[in-house]
C-alpha positions in Angstrom: 42.3 9.5 -16.7 39.2 9.0 -14.7 37.1 12.2 -14.1 36.7 13.1 -10.5 33.1 13.3 -9.3 32.0 16.5 -7.5 28.8 16.6 -5.5 26.7 19.6 -4.6 23.7 20.1 -2.3 21.1 22.4 -3.8 17.5 23.1 -3.2 14.9 21.8 -5.5 14.0 25.2 -6.9 17.6 25.6 -8.3 17.4 22.3 -10.3 16.2 22.3 -13.9 12.8 20.7 -14.4 14.2 17.9 -16.6 16.3 16.7 -13.7 13.3 16.7 -11.3 11.4 14.7 -13.9 14.2 12.2 -14.1 14.0 11.6 -10.4 10.2 11.2 -10.7 10.7 8.6 -13.5 13.2 6.7 -11.4 10.6 6.7 -8.5 8.0 5.3 -10.9 10.3 2.5 -11.9 11.5 1.7 -8.4 7.9 1.5 -7.1 6.7 -0.7 -9.9 4.1 1.9 -11.0 6.0 1.9 -14.4 7.3 -1.3 -15.9 9.6 0.2 -18.5 11.7 3.3 -19.0 9.4 4.3 -22.0 6.4 4.1 -19.7 8.0 6.1 -17.0 9.4 8.9 -19.2 6.1 9.3 -21.0 4.3 9.6 -17.6 6.6 12.4 -16.5 7.0 14.1 -19.9 10.6 13.7 -20.8 12.5 11.8 -23.6 14.2 8.5 -22.9 17.5 10.1 -24.0 17.1 12.7 -21.3 16.4 10.0 -18.8 19.5 7.9 -19.8 21.7 11.1 -19.9 20.9 12.1 -16.3 19.7 9.0 -14.5 23.1 8.3 -12.8 23.7 11.9 -12.0 20.7 12.9 -9.9 19.1 11.3 -6.9 17.1 12.6 -3.9 19.3 13.8 -1.1 18.0 11.2 1.4 19.1 8.3 -0.9 22.7 9.4 -0.6 22.7 9.9 3.2 22.5 6.3 4.5 25.5 5.5 6.6 26.7 9.1 6.8 27.1 11.8 9.3 25.3 15.1 8.5 26.1 18.3 10.2 23.3 20.8 10.4 23.2 24.5 11.4 20.0 25.7 13.1 19.2 29.3 13.9 16.5 29.4 16.5 14.8 31.7 19.0 15.9 31.5 22.6 12.7 29.9 23.9 12.3 27.3 26.6 11.8 23.8 25.2 12.6 24.6 21.6 16.0 22.8 21.6 14.2 19.8 23.1 11.6 19.9 20.3 14.3 20.1 17.6 16.2 17.1 19.1 12.9 15.2 19.4 12.4 15.6 15.7 15.8 14.0 15.1 14.9 11.1 17.4 11.5 10.7 15.7 13.3 10.2 12.4 15.5 7.5 14.1 18.7 9.4 13.5 21.5 9.2 16.0 22.7 12.5 17.5 26.5 12.5 17.7 27.3 16.1 18.8 25.4 19.2 19.8 26.8 22.7 20.2 24.5 25.6 21.1 25.9 29.1 21.2 24.9 31.6 23.9 21.9 33.5 22.5 22.6 36.9 21.1 19.6 39.2 20.6 17.3 36.3 21.5 18.7 34.0 18.7 20.8 30.9 19.4 22.9 29.1 16.8 22.8 25.3 17.1 25.3 23.0 15.3 24.2 19.3 15.4 25.9 16.2 13.9 23.5 13.4 13.1 24.4 9.8 12.1 22.0 8.5 9.4 21.3 4.8 9.3 19.1 2.5 7.2 16.3 3.0 9.8 16.4 6.8 9.5 13.5 8.3 7.7 13.8 10.8 4.8 16.4 13.4 5.9 14.8 16.0 3.7 11.5 15.6 5.6 13.3 15.7 8.9 14.9 19.0 7.9 11.5 20.3 6.7 9.9 19.3 10.0 12.6 21.0 12.0 12.3 24.2 9.9 8.5 24.2 10.3 8.7 24.5 14.1 7.7 27.9 15.6 10.9 29.6 16.7 13.2 27.9 14.2 14.5 30.5 11.8 16.6 28.3 9.5 18.1 24.8 9.1 21.0 24.4 6.7 23.2 21.4 5.8 26.8 22.3 6.6 28.3 19.0 5.5 28.0 15.3 4.9 30.7 12.8 5.7 30.7 9.0 4.8 30.7 6.9 7.9 
């Protein structure tokens, strides 16, 4: 019987170093900066067996988002223009906004739920989230879900 795959979204700090190094080795190979698995694994400091064990099990989040809908939860201060700035970030990364729901601010904080369609033209979703999070007045940005399109 085929084993059912389960996927998790975790932050980088929760991932063992060996898995981060596997991703780095894959990037070296994909970019052509390493021409063999041996060269890539030596460059990042892991064994070839570790690379082969995990190479099909880990990938950057943005690689898995093309053609999907991502739902984000954003907590932000109730400030004029801040919603517009957050939405502009999504537009700058060439993602398509499908739905927006902003709650009535309570104690000066509003909750925003936004569904975004990711296409091949969309930039790195992780960078988009980081840019949204870095805006003054944005308290947090979390991924609520991901749905294949």
